[in-house]
C-alpha positions as CSV (number, residue, x, y, z in Angstrom):
1,M,89.9,139.1,91.5
2,S,92.2,136.1,92.2
3,A,95.4,136.6,94.2
4,L,97.4,136.2,90.9
5,D,95.3,138.9,89.1
6,R,95.6,141.2,92.2
7,A,99.4,140.7,92.2
8,S,99.7,141.6,88.5
9,V,97.7,144.7,88.7
10,F,99.3,145.9,91.9
11,G,102.9,144.5,91.2
12,D,103.0,142.7,94.5
13,K,105.8,140.1,94.0
14,R,105.1,138.6,97.4
15,E,101.4,138.0,96.7
16,E,102.4,136.7,93.1
17,T,104.9,134.3,94.7
18,I,102.3,132.9,97.1
19,A,99.8,132.4,94.2
20,F,102.3,130.6,92.2
21,H,103.2,128.3,95.4
22,H,99.4,127.6,95.9
23,A,98.9,126.5,92.2
24,D,102.1,124.4,92.3
25,T,100.9,122.8,95.7
26,R,97.4,122.2,94.3
27,A,98.9,120.4,91.1
28,E,101.4,118.4,93.3
29,V,98.4,117.2,95.7
30,I,96.3,116.3,92.6
31,S,99.1,114.2,91.1
32,L,99.8,112.5,94.5
33,Y,96.0,112.0,94.9
34,E,96.1,110.2,91.5
35,S,99.0,108.1,92.4
36,F,97.9,107.0,95.9
37,R,94.1,107.2,96.0
38,Q,93.5,103.4,95.3
39,S,96.0,102.0,97.6
40,L,94.9,104.4,100.3
41,F,91.3,103.4,99.8
42,R,92.2,99.7,100.0
43,Y,94.0,100.4,103.3
44,A,91.0,102.3,104.8
45,R,88.7,99.6,103.5
46,S,90.8,97.0,105.5
47,F,89.6,98.8,108.7
48,G,86.1,97.7,107.9
49,L,84.6,101.1,107.1
50,Y,82.1,101.7,104.4
51,D,83.2,103.0,101.0
52,S,81.8,106.5,101.7
53,D,83.7,106.6,105.0
54,C,86.9,105.5,103.3
55,E,86.4,108.4,100.7
56,E,86.0,110.8,103.6
57,I,89.2,109.6,105.1
58,I,91.0,109.9,101.9
59,Q,89.8,113.6,101.4
60,E,90.8,114.5,104.9
61,T,94.1,112.9,104.4
62,F,94.8,115.0,101.1
63,L,93.6,118.2,102.7
64,A,96.1,117.5,105.5
65,L,98.8,117.0,102.7
66,Y,97.8,120.4,101.0
67,R,98.2,122.1,104.4
68,H,101.4,120.4,105.0
69,L,102.9,121.4,101.8
70,L,101.6,125.0,102.0
71,A,103.4,125.4,105.3
72,R,106.6,124.2,103.4
73,K,107.2,121.3,105.8
74,R,109.4,118.2,104.9
75,R,108.5,116.7,101.5
76,D,110.1,113.2,101.9
77,H,108.5,109.9,102.3
78,F,105.2,111.1,100.9
79,R,103.7,107.5,100.6
80,A,104.6,106.6,104.4
81,W,103.5,110.1,105.5
82,L,100.1,109.7,103.7
83,F,99.5,106.3,105.1
84,R,100.4,107.6,108.6
85,V,98.0,110.3,108.4
86,A,95.3,108.3,107.0
87,R,95.9,105.9,109.8
88,N,95.4,108.4,112.5
89,F,92.2,109.6,110.7
90,L,91.0,106.0,110.5
91,L,91.7,105.3,114.3
92,K,89.9,108.5,115.3
93,R,86.9,107.4,113.1
94,L,86.9,104.0,114.6
95,A,87.0,105.4,118.1
96,E,84.0,107.7,117.4
97,D,82.0,105.0,115.6
98,R,82.8,101.4,116.3
99,T,81.5,99.5,113.3
100,E,81.7,95.7,112.9
101,V,84.8,94.8,110.9
102,D,84.1,93.9,107.3
103,L,86.7,91.9,105.6
104,A,85.5,92.5,102.1
105,W,89.0,93.6,101.1
106,A,90.3,90.0,101.9
107,A,87.5,88.3,99.9
108,N,88.4,86.7,96.6
109,A,85.7,86.0,94.1
110,L,85.5,82.4,93.3
111,D,86.2,81.6,89.7
112,P,82.9,80.8,88.0
113,G,84.9,78.4,85.7
114,M,85.5,76.0,88.7
115,D,83.4,72.8,89.2
116,P,81.2,72.6,92.2
117,E,83.7,70.5,94.1
118,Q,86.6,73.1,93.4
119,R,84.2,75.9,94.5
120,L,83.4,74.2,97.8
121,V,87.1,73.7,98.6
122,E,87.9,77.2,97.7
123,A,85.0,78.6,99.9
124,Q,86.0,76.5,102.8
125,L,89.5,77.7,102.5
126,H,88.3,81.2,102.3
127,A,86.1,80.9,105.3
128,R,89.2,79.4,107.3
129,L,91.5,82.1,106.1
130,K,88.7,84.8,107.2
131,A,88.6,83.3,110.5
132,V,92.3,83.6,111.1
133,L,92.2,87.1,109.9
134,L,89.5,88.1,112.2
135,A,91.3,86.3,115.1
136,L,94.4,88.4,114.6
137,P,94.8,91.5,116.6
138,E,93.8,94.7,114.6
139,Q,97.3,95.9,114.5
140,D,98.5,92.6,113.0
141,R,95.8,92.7,110.3
142,E,97.0,96.2,109.5
143,C,100.5,95.2,109.1
144,L,99.4,92.6,106.6
145,V,97.5,95.0,104.7
146,L,100.5,97.5,104.5
147,R,102.7,94.8,103.5
148,S,100.3,93.7,100.6
149,E,100.4,97.3,99.6
150,G,104.2,96.9,99.0
151,F,105.4,98.7,102.2
152,R,108.8,97.8,103.5
153,Y,109.0,96.8,107.1
154,R,110.6,100.1,107.8
155,D,107.8,102.0,106.3
156,I,105.2,99.9,108.2
157,A,107.1,100.6,111.4
158,R,107.0,104.4,110.5
159,I,103.2,104.3,109.8
160,Q,102.3,102.3,113.0
161,G,104.8,104.1,115.2
162,R,106.4,100.8,116.2
163,S,109.8,99.3,116.2
164,L,111.3,97.4,113.0
165,G,111.6,94.4,115.2
166,A,108.0,94.5,116.3
167,I,106.8,94.5,112.8
168,A,109.1,91.7,111.6
169,A,107.8,89.6,114.5
170,T,104.1,90.6,113.8
171,L,104.4,89.6,110.2
172,K,106.2,86.5,110.8
173,R,103.7,85.5,113.4
174,S,100.6,86.5,111.3
175,L,102.1,84.8,108.0
176,A,102.7,81.6,110.0
177,K,99.1,81.5,111.2
178,I,98.0,82.0,107.5
179,S,100.4,79.3,106.5
180,E,98.8,76.8,108.8
181,V,95.4,77.4,107.0
182,Y,96.8,76.5,103.7
183,E,98.7,73.4,105.2
184,R,95.4,71.9,106.4
């Protein structure tokens, strides 16, 4: 017998309220999952994890969200909160199992309609860009990924636990290095 059924049978308003709260929370988490799963997956993938590990991180993140909401904690800045929690899980996973960084998230498929010379130029540009990205510190790459997901500087600072000025300087420096690749 579910909590809602028990509440109806025994007339326990407290248990009925809890059951409705759980159902509302579950629906809210499902809605947020549908909204943010793809961007969280891309973010997790940017840390160089395999797809299955990324999925586990996302599950842990939304389980944490469910518990957070059930505890009736703050309900603002969900997007930044989700990325911050995912980041914590990602850093923990990386510390446990240090894998080689895979920048598949940064790879662009070459257009099959290009002629061989254009494909060669694009492949060389991609290789130089990948080298620059790999040379960036992990925190700088993470800033770029978060910015590409549409986060504002303030949100990136919140997620990474850094100052707004540090984020601005990091992004300016990283984008300048990437610009150098395109200028050559």
